N, C-alpha and C positions, 0 to 999 in steps of 0.2 A: 474438226473435233462435235461435239457434241455442245448441245447446250449445257447439259448437269456439268458436263468439266470446266467447260470458262468462268461457270459461276464457284465450281468450289475453286477455280484458283484466281481466281478475284478474290474473294475470300481471305487466302492463303494468304496474298498480298496482303493486302486490310492489316491482317492483324502481325501481319512482321512489321509492316511501315507503325504502328502503333506500343506496339511494343519498341522499333529503337526510337519515337520520340520519346516514348518513358524514359528510356534509358539515358538517352539525353538530357533530359528534364533532372536526371536523381542523380547519373554521373553526371555532368559538363566534362569535368580532367578528362576523361576519355578521349572527347569530340574535340577540345580544344584548348588552349595552351593554359597553363596557371597563371595568375599574374601575380605577379613580384615588385617589392618596392628593390631601388638600388641608391647605393652610393659614387662619389666618384673618388679615385682615388689624386691626391695632389703632392704637390713639395710641397712643402712649409716645415712650420718650427713646432717644436713637439715639446711637452717637461713633463718631469714627476715631478711631485711636488709634495712632501709631508707636511700633512693640515694639524692645527695645534692653535687652543683660544689663549691668547693674555691678557696683560694687562700692564696699562704704561706707564714710567714713574720715572725720577731724579734716579741719577744716576747711583747720588751719594745723598740717602736724607733717615733722620728717626723719630722716633714719636719719644714724646715730650709725656710721660705717665705720673701720678703722683701716686710714694713711695707707703705712704697710710692712709686710712682712709678716713678722710676729714669734711666740714664744709669747706666751699669755696668763700675764701673774700673780697678775693682778686683777680681781674682778668683781663690780660688787654683786649684789644682790638685791632689785633693788630696784622691781620690775614692777608697777606699777599705785601709787607713789608721787608725791608730787609734787617734784619737781627744780625747783633756779633755772640761769640760764644760764652756762656754768661749770662748777658742778661736776661732780663727780669722778666717773667710773660705770668706768672699769676702767683699767689699765694694763697695759702693753708691755715685758716683756723686754728693759732697757737696758741689761743690763751691760757690752756695749762701747761705746756711747755714755758711758757714767760714764768708763768708763776715757782713752778716748781721752779724754776733758774734763780727766781730773787732768792728764793729761800738759803736757798744753797752757796749761791751768793753771802746772805747772811752769816749762815752759818763759819763761811770759809773765813770770814774776819772777822769771829771769836781765836775759830784753830789761829791765824795771822796772830793774834796777842796775845795766846799762851802760847806760841811757840818763839814768843821774844823773850817773853820775861823767860819762859825756863835756859834758853839758851845764856841770860843775866848772870841764871844761877847754877848753870852746869860743870862748875868749878870747883861748887862749895862741897859734894861730898858724890858717892857713886848712886845712890837714888835720884839724884837731880840729873846728871851723865842720864842716866835712863828715863828719865820723864821727858826730857828732850830729845832723846830718839823717835820716843814714842807721839811727843809733839811735833815733828819735824816730816813722822809719816803718815800721820792723820792727815794734816796740814796739805804733802801731795798730792792724797788719794782726793780731798774734796776738790785741787784744783782738777784731777784727773774726772772726775762726776761733774765738774764746771762746765771743761771739753766736750762732755757726751754729752751733755742734754743740746752747750751751742748748737753742734752737729743734728741734734735729731730737730729743734726750733728751725736752720737751716734747711732740711731736707720735705720740710713744707714750705719751702720758699722751692716756685716753679725754672727754672733757667734753660736756657737754650741749650743745646744741645754741641749747639757748633754752629760755623757764621754760612748766612744759609738766605731763605726768605720763607717765612711761617706761609705753608703752603694750605692747612686749613687748622682753625675752632673752632674746636667742638667746649660742648657746656657753657653753665649763665652761673651766673655770683648768688652762692647760697647753695648752690646745689652741693647733696654728698655725693661725693668721687672717689673712688680707690685705688687700688695697683691694676683693675679689669681697665680699667674705664683712658680712654687716651683723649688727651686734651687738647696736642698741638702735633701737626707731621713740619718738621724742619728743613732745609734743605738746597741745594742749589739748582735753579729751575734747569739749568741745561749746563750737561750734555741730559738727555733722555735714553733711556732705552723699554724694551716692551719684555718683561716674564713671561712665559709662556711656561703652558703644559704640554710635553709630547707624550702619543705613547707609547709606553716601554718597549714594545713592538717592532716601535718604526724609531725608534732611540738611534739604535748602531746604521743609522742612515743621515748621521743627522754629524756634522765638524766645523768646529771652529771657522771662519771666512766665507762659510759658503750668502750666500744672495739670498734671501727674501721676500716677500710681497706681501703687503698688508692689506685687508678690507673691513672696514667698517662703516654706520650708516651712518656715522657724522659726516662722512664723507665720500663717501659712492661710488660719485662720477671721478674720485682719482686715486690711481696708480702709484702705495704709499711705497718707498723701497725702506727696508731695512737687510743688516748683515749681523749671522753670528758670533756673535764674541763671546764666551763662552757656554759651557754645557757643566750642571752642576755632579757630584764625580756620586753619588747619592742618589734613590730614586724613593719616589714614594712610595715604599709596600701595599697599603692600601688601598690611594687611590690604582697604583698601578700607572703613575705616570714621570718623567724626568720633568727635573725644571732646567730652558732653557733660556738664553738672556741673548736678547737682540737690536744691538746697536743704531738708535734711530739715526736719521740726519740731522745737523742745528738748525733746518730750515723747517722741520717737519710739522705740518697744520696741528702735531694732534696734542693732545691736552693730557694733564699727569691726571690718572682715572680713568678714561679710556679704556674701552674693552674694543679689540681689536681679535678679527683672524686671520692666524700665520699659516703661511704657506711657504714653503721653505724647502727650494728647487736643491733635487735630491741629482737629476741627473736632464742634463737638457742637448737638443743638436738645433741650433737652428736650422736646417731643412733636409729634411727624410720623407717619404715616401709614406704620407699618413690617410687611414682608413679608419671606418669612425669603427667605434669599438666594438659594434654588434656584426659587424661584416665579418668577424674572421670567427672563425669554431671552428676548433678539436685540429690544430693552425693549421690554415688552411681559408683561401678566398674561393667567391665563385662569381668568376670571372666571365660578362657578359656578352659576347659575342656572337653577328649576325640573327640572334635573337634563340642564343642554343646557350648555357650553363657549364661554365670549364670551370672543375676543379681545381687548385693551383694552391701547392704546400708552401709555407709561409714560413717566418721563423719572427714571433713580435720581438721588439726592439722597447723602448722606451712609450709606457700606459700611461698615455695621458688622460684626464677627465672627460673628457668625451673623444679624441682618434688618439690612435693606437702606430705605433710605425711597425713596418713592416717590412723585414727583409724579402728577396726573394723576385721572381720571373715575373711584377709587376712592375709595369710605371706607373707615373703619372699618366692623370686623365682617361683611364682605360675604369669602365666600369663593371660594380658588382655586387652582389644582392647586398641589401641590408634595411633589413636585421638574414642572416646570413639563413637557409631551408635546406637541413638536413635532409631533408624530404625527398630531395630532388636530386636526382642520380645526374652523372656527369652528359650529356649531350641534348636532356628532356630541355625542349623547347617552350618560351613561357615569354608572357608579356608584362611590359612595363609597362607598370603602371605613373610613374613617374618620372618624368626625366628629367636626373639631376643637372642645375645651374652647375658651370666650369665658373671660379673666382677668376677675377679680373685680372691680380696678379699668381705669382706660386710663393707668398704668402700668407696661406689660410690661418685662420685663425677659432679658436672658440671665443661667442658670446658670452663676458658675464652674466649670469642670471639678476633680472629687475629688482633690487633692491623690495618691491613692493610683492613681493611674491619669491617666499623664500622657500627652497625644496623641502619639501614635510620628506621624512627619512623612508618612507616606501615608496617616495612618487621622484624620477627624476627630470627635470628642465630637457620642453625638446632641444636637441643639437640643431642648432642654425651654422652653420658657414658663414663669415665673409669674408671679406679681401683684405687685406693691409701691405703696405708698401713697407713697414717698418717691424722687419722681424722682432725689434725688439720687442717691441707693445703689444706684437700676438703672444710669446713668452710668457708676457704680462697678465693678460686678458686667462690665457689658458692655465698660471698659473692661480690665480684668483677662484677662478669655480673647480679647481681639485680637491676642494673639500668634502662634494657631495659624494661621490665614490667612499670616503672615509663615513661619514655618514652614515649611507646605507650599508656597510660594509658591518659597521655597530651595529644598528637595527639587528640585524641576519643573525649575530651573534646573539644578542640575547634576547632574540624571537627561540632558537635551538637551546638558548641556554634553561629560562623557565618555563619551555614547554612538557 
């Protein structure tokens, strides 16, 4: 071969090498496997919860409000004290009513004397008899007016509506208060309940007897339990919610007036094959075996806040893509970026989000898998964080509604 031919061949090879090198830099996926992240299918508890918010209240209690708008002249210092039904808690100014009662009583005394005189003379003539009847009617009317006035005076006295404890007192002597002002909350301090508001879209999943788990910042490290005791038949069409009552345990640390997050357990399993929720796409998961992916159809069962139950040809300890990659076909060779650690036991659970970092509606906290030998505690932890999905879904609906 001539020297010119050798030079030309070398140039062609150089161009081809440069082209291949450039293609490698621009399209690396054609020359090396794509990088993926994975999760591990585990055997553990999973639960599906309905989220709501509620307030802690006594089972029986009543508000004490004045019937008339008057100035307060007396108010007991009795918060936290036991009271009996009818016990006086406060008084409003009744000077005007007392003065009017005094006039009525003076007039009644005069009517009584006139009636007594007419009674002695009633048999003397028909006119005397008629006068006696008129005097008798006037006297009875006067007594009725006195009784009504006494009732008006008594309505200015604030009394305990039932036996119990003064849970709270508002107002001060000298203030002018009326029917819109609650001055006392009275009732037995125990047993207590949570009055929760549940979205009308989810109320059909709630039933009496279901257990619930509560969360409040005041006791963020404790799993607080409750039981659904009553569901209000009629919902609120304005707020689109139904009221649900949950009975608390007698030894609950919660206090009256606290607000709590409520997670009512709709469905649960103590042992199920679960994978991260983002690993499921189009009713299938992508299993990683020998560096290649394989699509396995599954049926989704209970949906937890972080994990979902899958039913199909997937067993525990299998590695799955998480999140799923719809752009990767079956048989694609992949490079795993992370190697998911296997849990120490067969009861993994979602970790409750830290109280100091509450999730924003547009961002969920990272899914962290931990291990627990106690399946019930795992269900509790899973239920406590179940509200995240509800918050995200509500945010998405609102964005679509007002866009």
